[in-house]
C-alpha positions in Angstrom: 0.0 0.1 0.0 2.7 2.3 0.6 4.7 1.7 -2.1 1.7 2.4 -4.6 1.0 5.5 -2.8 4.8 6.7 -3.0 4.8 6.0 -6.6 1.9 8.7 -7.5 4.0 11.9 -7.0 6.9 10.1 -9.3 4.2 9.3 -11.8 3.2 12.9 -11.4 6.5 14.2 -12.2 7.2 11.9 -15.0 4.4 13.3 -16.6 5.2 16.7 -16.2 8.8 15.7 -17.9 7.0 14.5 -20.5 4.8 16.8 -21.0 7.1 20.0 -20.9 9.4 18.5 -23.4 6.7 17.9 -25.9 6.0 21.7 -25.2 9.8 22.2 -25.8 10.1 20.5 -28.7 7.0 22.7 -30.3 8.6 25.7 -29.0 12.0 25.0 -30.4 9.9 24.1 -34.0 8.2 27.0 -34.0 11.6 29.3 -33.3 12.9 27.5 -36.6 10.0 28.0 -39.0 8.9 31.2 -37.6 12.3 33.2 -36.6 13.4 34.3 -33.2 11.7 37.8 -33.4 8.3 36.4 -34.5 8.4 33.7 -32.3 9.2 35.7 -29.6 6.3 38.1 -29.6 4.4 35.2 -29.8 5.5 33.4 -26.4 5.2 36.8 -24.9 1.7 37.0 -25.6 1.5 33.4 -24.5 3.0 34.0 -20.9 0.7 36.7 -20.8 -2.2 34.3 -21.3 -0.8 31.9 -18.7 -1.3 34.7 -15.6 -5.0 35.0 -17.2 -5.2 30.9 -17.0 -3.6 30.9 -13.7 -6.2 33.6 -12.2 -9.1 31.0 -13.6 -7.5 28.3 -12.5 -7.9 29.0 -8.9 -11.3 30.4 -9.4 -12.4 27.0 -10.9 -10.0 24.6 -9.6 -9.3 25.7 -6.4 -13.0 26.5 -5.7 -15.3 25.6 -8.5 -16.2 28.9 -9.7 -17.7 29.6 -13.1 -16.3 32.6 -14.0 -17.3 33.6 -17.7 -16.6 37.2 -17.4 -12.8 37.1 -17.7 -12.7 39.7 -20.7 -14.4 41.9 -18.6 -11.5 41.7 -15.8 -8.7 41.7 -18.6 -10.1 45.3 -20.3 -10.2 46.8 -16.5 -6.9 45.8 -15.9 -5.9 47.2 -19.3 -7.4 50.5 -18.9 -6.5 51.0 -15.4 -3.0 50.4 -16.3 -3.4 52.7 -19.5 -4.5 55.4 -17.7 -2.0 55.5 -14.8 1.1 54.9 -17.4 0.5 56.8 -20.6 1.3 60.4 -20.7 -0.3 63.2 -19.5 -2.7 65.2 -21.6 -2.0 69.1 -20.7 -5.3 70.5 -22.2 -7.0 68.2 -19.8 -5.1 69.8 -16.8 -5.9 73.1 -18.0 -9.5 73.1 -17.9 -12.0 72.2 -15.6 -11.6 68.4 -15.9 -9.7 68.0 -12.9 -11.9 69.6 -10.5 -14.8 67.5 -11.8 -13.3 64.4 -11.6 -12.5 65.1 -8.3 -15.5 65.5 -7.6 -16.8 62.7 -9.3 -14.7 60.3 -7.3 -15.7 62.2 -4.2 -19.5 61.5 -5.1 -18.5 58.2 -5.9 -17.2 57.4 -2.6 -20.0 59.0 -0.8 -22.7 56.5 -3.1 -20.8 53.6 -2.0 -20.8 54.3 1.4 -24.5 55.1 1.4 -24.9 51.7 -0.5 -22.9 49.9 2.4 -24.7 51.5 4.8 -28.0 50.5 3.6 -26.6 47.0 3.3 -26.2 47.2 7.4 -29.5 49.0 8.0 -30.7 45.4 9.4 -28.5 46.3 12.7 -30.4 49.5 13.2 -33.7 48.1 13.5 -34.8 47.9 9.6 -36.9 44.4 8.9 -36.0 42.1 6.4 -38.8 44.1 4.0 -37.7 47.2 4.7 -33.6 46.4 4.2 -33.9 46.0 0.5 -35.9 49.0 -0.2 -33.2 51.0 1.5 -30.7 49.2 -0.8 -32.7 50.0 -3.7 -33.3 53.6 -2.9 -29.5 54.0 -2.4 -28.5 52.7 -5.6 -31.6 54.6 -7.6 -30.1 57.8 -5.6 -26.3 56.8 -6.2 -27.0 56.4 -10.5 -29.2 59.7 -10.6 -26.5 61.9 -8.8 -23.5 60.0 -10.8 -24.7 59.8 -14.1 -25.9 63.7 -14.1 -22.5 64.4 -13.0 -20.9 62.4 -15.3 -22.5 63.8 -18.5 -21.4 67.0 -17.7 -18.0 66.1 -16.6 -17.4 64.3 -20.0 -19.0 67.2 -21.9 -16.2 69.4 -20.5 -13.4 67.2 -21.1 -14.8 66.3 -24.4 -15.0 69.7 -25.5 -12.2 71.2 -24.3 -9.5 68.4 -24.2 -10.7 65.3 -26.2 -9.7 63.1 -23.4 -8.3 62.8 -19.8 -4.8 61.5 -20.9 -2.7 59.5 -18.6 -1.1 60.2 -15.4 2.5 59.4 -16.3 3.7 57.2 -13.5 5.9 54.0 -14.3 4.5 51.2 -15.8 4.9 48.4 -13.1 2.7 50.8 -11.2 0.6 50.8 -13.8 0.1 46.9 -13.4 -0.4 47.1 -9.7 -2.8 49.3 -10.2 -4.7 47.2 -13.1 -4.5 44.3 -10.2 -6.1 46.6 -7.4 -9.0 47.8 -9.9 -10.1 44.3 -11.0 -10.0 43.4 -7.5 -12.1 46.0 -6.8 -14.6 45.5 -9.5 -14.6 41.4 -8.2 -15.5 42.4 -4.6 -18.6 44.2 -5.7 -19.1 41.4 -8.9 -18.8 38.8 -6.0 -21.2 40.3 -3.4 -23.6 40.6 -5.9 -23.2 36.9 -7.4 -21.2 34.6 -5.3 -24.4 33.5 -3.9 -25.8 32.5 -7.0 -26.3 28.8 -8.1 -23.2 27.9 -10.9 -25.3 28.6 -14.1 -26.4 31.8 -13.0 -23.0 32.8 -12.0 -21.7 32.5 -15.1 -24.8 34.5 -16.8 -23.9 37.2 -14.3 -20.0 37.4 -15.0 -20.6 37.2 -18.3 -23.1 40.5 -18.2 -20.8 42.6 -16.2 -17.9 41.7 -18.7 -20.1 43.3 -21.3 -21.1 46.1 -19.3 -17.4 46.7 -18.4 -16.4 46.9 -22.1 -19.0 48.9 -23.5 -18.5 51.5 -20.9 -14.6 51.3 -21.7 -16.0 51.6 -25.5 -18.0 54.8 -25.3 -16.4 56.4 -22.1 -14.2 58.7 -24.8 -13.3 61.1 -22.5 -11.7 58.5 -20.3 -10.1 55.9 -22.8 -10.7 57.7 -26.2 -13.6 55.3 -27.1 -12.8 53.6 -30.2 -10.0 55.7 -31.6 -7.6 53.9 -29.4 -4.7 55.2 -27.3 -1.1 54.3 -28.4 2.0 54.0 -28.2 1.9 52.6 -24.6 5.2 52.4 -22.6 7.0 49.5 -22.0 8.8 48.3 -18.6 11.9 47.9 -20.6 13.3 49.6 -23.3 11.5 49.8 -26.9 12.9 48.7 -30.0 13.3 52.3 -30.9 16.6 51.3 -32.7 14.7 48.3 -34.8 16.3 46.0 -32.0 12.9 43.9 -31.7 14.5 40.6 -30.6 16.3 42.0 -27.7 13.3 44.3 -26.7 11.0 41.3 -27.0 13.2 39.0 -24.8 13.8 41.7 -22.4 10.0 41.9 -22.1 9.3 37.8 -22.3 12.0 37.7 -19.1 9.7 40.2 -17.0 6.9 38.4 -17.3 8.6 34.7 -16.9 9.7 36.0 -13.5 6.4 36.9 -13.0 4.8 33.5 -13.5 7.6 32.4 -11.8 6.5 34.3 -8.5 2.6 34.1 -9.0 3.9 30.5 -9.9 5.2 29.7 -6.2 2.8 32.1 -4.6 -0.2 29.9 -5.7 1.5 26.0 -4.5 2.2 27.9 -1.3 -1.3 28.5 -1.1 -2.5 25.4 -2.3 -1.0 23.0 0.0 -1.8 25.5 2.9 -4.5 25.1 5.1 -6.4 28.0 3.2 -6.0 25.8 -0.2 -7.4 22.7 1.6 -10.4 24.3 3.2 -11.0 26.0 -0.5 -11.0 22.4 -1.9 -13.1 21.4 0.7 -15.7 23.9 0.1 -15.4 22.9 -3.8 -16.0 19.2 -3.2 -18.8 19.3 -0.8 -20.3 22.9 0.2 -22.5 21.6 2.9 -19.7 19.6 4.9 -17.7 22.8 5.0 -20.8 24.5 6.1 -21.4 22.4 8.9 -17.6 22.5 9.7 -18.1 26.4 10.5 -16.3 27.6 7.2 -17.7 31.0 6.1 -18.5 29.4 2.1 -19.2 33.0 0.6 -16.5 34.9 2.5 -13.7 32.5 0.9 -15.2 32.3 -2.2 -15.4 36.2 -2.2 -11.2 35.7 -1.5 -10.5 33.2 -4.3 -12.6 35.1 -6.8 -10.9 38.5 -6.3 -7.2 36.9 -6.3 -8.1 35.0 -9.4 -9.7 38.6 -11.0 -6.5 40.6 -10.0 -4.5 38.0 -11.7 -6.6 38.2 -14.8 -6.7 42.4 -14.9 -2.8 42.2 -14.1 -2.2 39.5 -17.3 -4.8 42.2 -19.3 -2.3 45.1 -18.3 0.7 43.2 -19.6 -0.5 42.5 -22.9 -2.1 45.4 -23.9 1.3 47.1 -23.3 3.3 44.5 -25.4 1.0 45.3 -28.1 1.4 49.0 -27.3 -2.2 49.6 -28.2 -5.2 50.2 -26.0 -8.7 49.2 -28.0 -11.7 48.8 -26.0 -13.2 47.0 -29.3 -10.1 44.6 -29.4 -11.7 42.4 -26.3 -13.5 40.1 -27.4 -15.3 36.8 -25.7 -13.5 34.8 -28.1 -10.2 35.6 -27.2 -10.3 36.5 -23.6 -12.6 34.2 -22.2 -13.1 31.2 -24.4 -9.6 31.0 -25.1 -7.9 31.1 -21.5 -11.3 28.6 -20.5 -9.8 26.1 -22.8 -6.2 26.5 -22.0 -7.5 25.6 -18.1 -9.1 22.5 -19.4 -6.5 21.5 -21.8 -4.1 21.6 -19.4 -6.1 20.3 -16.4 -7.9 22.7 -13.8 -6.8 22.4 -10.4 -2.9 22.0 -11.6 -1.0 25.4 -11.7 1.6 23.5 -13.8 -1.4 22.4 -16.3 -2.6 26.1 -16.4 0.9 27.5 -17.6 1.7 24.7 -20.2 -2.2 24.9 -21.2 -1.7 28.4 -22.0 1.7 27.7 -24.0 0.2 24.8 -26.1 -3.1 26.4 -26.7 -1.9 30.1 -27.6 0.8 28.6 -30.0 -1.9 26.2 -31.6 -4.3 29.3 -31.7 -1.5 31.4 -33.4 0.3 29.1 -35.8 -2.7 27.4 -36.9 -3.4 30.0 -39.9 -0.3 30.0 -41.4 -0.1 26.1 -41.5 -3.8 26.3 -42.8 -2.5 28.8 -45.1 0.5 26.9 -46.5 -1.7 23.5 -46.6 -4.2 25.6 -48.9 -1.7 26.7 -51.3 -0.4 23.3 -51.5 -4.2 22.1 -52.3 -4.6 24.9 -54.9 -1.6 24.5 -57.0 -1.9 20.5 -56.8 -5.3 20.4 -57.3 -5.3 22.6 -60.4 -2.2 20.4 -61.2 -3.2 17.2 -61.1 -7.3 17.5 -61.0 -7.9 21.3 -63.2 -9.5 22.3 -59.7 -10.2 25.5 -59.6 -9.9 26.5 -55.7 -12.3 29.1 -54.4 -11.6 32.8 -54.0 -12.2 33.1 -50.1 -9.7 30.1 -49.5 -7.0 32.8 -47.7 -9.3 34.1 -45.5 -11.0 30.7 -44.4 -7.4 29.7 -43.6 -7.7 32.3 -40.5 -11.2 30.6 -39.3 -9.6 27.6 -39.1 -8.2 28.2 -36.0 -11.4 27.6 -34.7 -11.3 24.0 -35.9 -8.1 23.0 -34.8 -8.9 24.4 -31.3 -11.9 22.6 -30.8 -10.2 19.3 -32.4 -7.6 19.7 -30.1 -9.4 19.9 -26.6 -11.8 17.3 -28.5 -8.6 14.9 -28.7 -7.2 15.7 -25.4 -10.7 15.0 -23.3 -11.3 12.2 -25.3 -7.6 10.7 -24.7 -7.1 12.7 -21.1 -10.7 13.2 -19.6 -8.9 15.3 -16.7 -6.4 17.4 -18.9 -3.2 17.2 -19.6 -1.7 17.2 -16.0 -4.7 16.4 -14.2 -4.6 18.0 -10.4 -2.4 16.1 -8.1 -4.5 14.3 -5.5 -2.6 12.9 -2.5 -4.1 10.0 -0.4 -1.8 10.0 2.9 -1.6 6.6 4.7 
């Protein structure tokens, strides 16, 4: 019995070695056939997605939270980092915009305090029927006050300065603020949604993501809307002198160090009593509640932590692209793809999330050029051997092949390894 228990970790290590060795071969092939400059860009973006996958993994893998609003937290973190780090707009600071913005923040804080105290109204004698009424009145009052002020503020800023501009602060500070903003939004969303059943939680988070995206897309005074903001600063020297490989390698190094730090912190949390408690809540909520655990509070904690990583990953991703475009955040790329990464890698396993992110993103990016090459061969040899005339939109179809290839990949993986390539390691102590 002891030997069988001790052999489980060894089996897991062997699987890790084999899986990451295969990934190493794929990475080497990409560098050989695509060149160092383009390949480094691909793996910087894949590393950013690895941070998003780690955020989703602790929500779904640790606590069973079905979050399909990833795109919203990515967009919120990206917007926050852009505002913090982008250079200042002198026209804005020479207008009445800063004073109006300061008053808006004061009113926002007061509105939040009003809603908070309305939520605690039962402690001052409000009955179960009066409390919802007081909360609804507080929300309505806050909405009327804030929307009226925002309309006047937006008109002032857009007519005098076009948009607010940034604060000109360091990029690393922008990344930190991105995580904090995403966490603050997650706290509000979690307070509203975490008491819901799994399917309703998915619908609610999806709705909040769309609200965030449409706000950023239409808030011209804050984000320039669809006009985009560029070029965004980098935390390392940009390739201004044409040395793209060195600059991208530096950026990749920074992201890789962040992933290592995040991974080690998450592994420590996973094996700590906090992590065991989260998995107990995931596996049997009623039993954990019977043991005196505050289930909703613990779920809120891990929901916030996961969304903070999503906000951080979104900020790192858009700074590398050097462009902030609210319309560029779409569910297919920033929600569905992250879910595929976690499922394929193995939910509950942080190494699996990293592996899934790297593999899926490489497949996602490389499937289009591979399909294009295949269609070119089909066009040439089809005409040569069978006098077949290829459709005119064959090149456009190659780009759509990525969805088919991703679907085929996840189908094969789940057929051969239902728990993912690197499933969660469950220790059985004897």
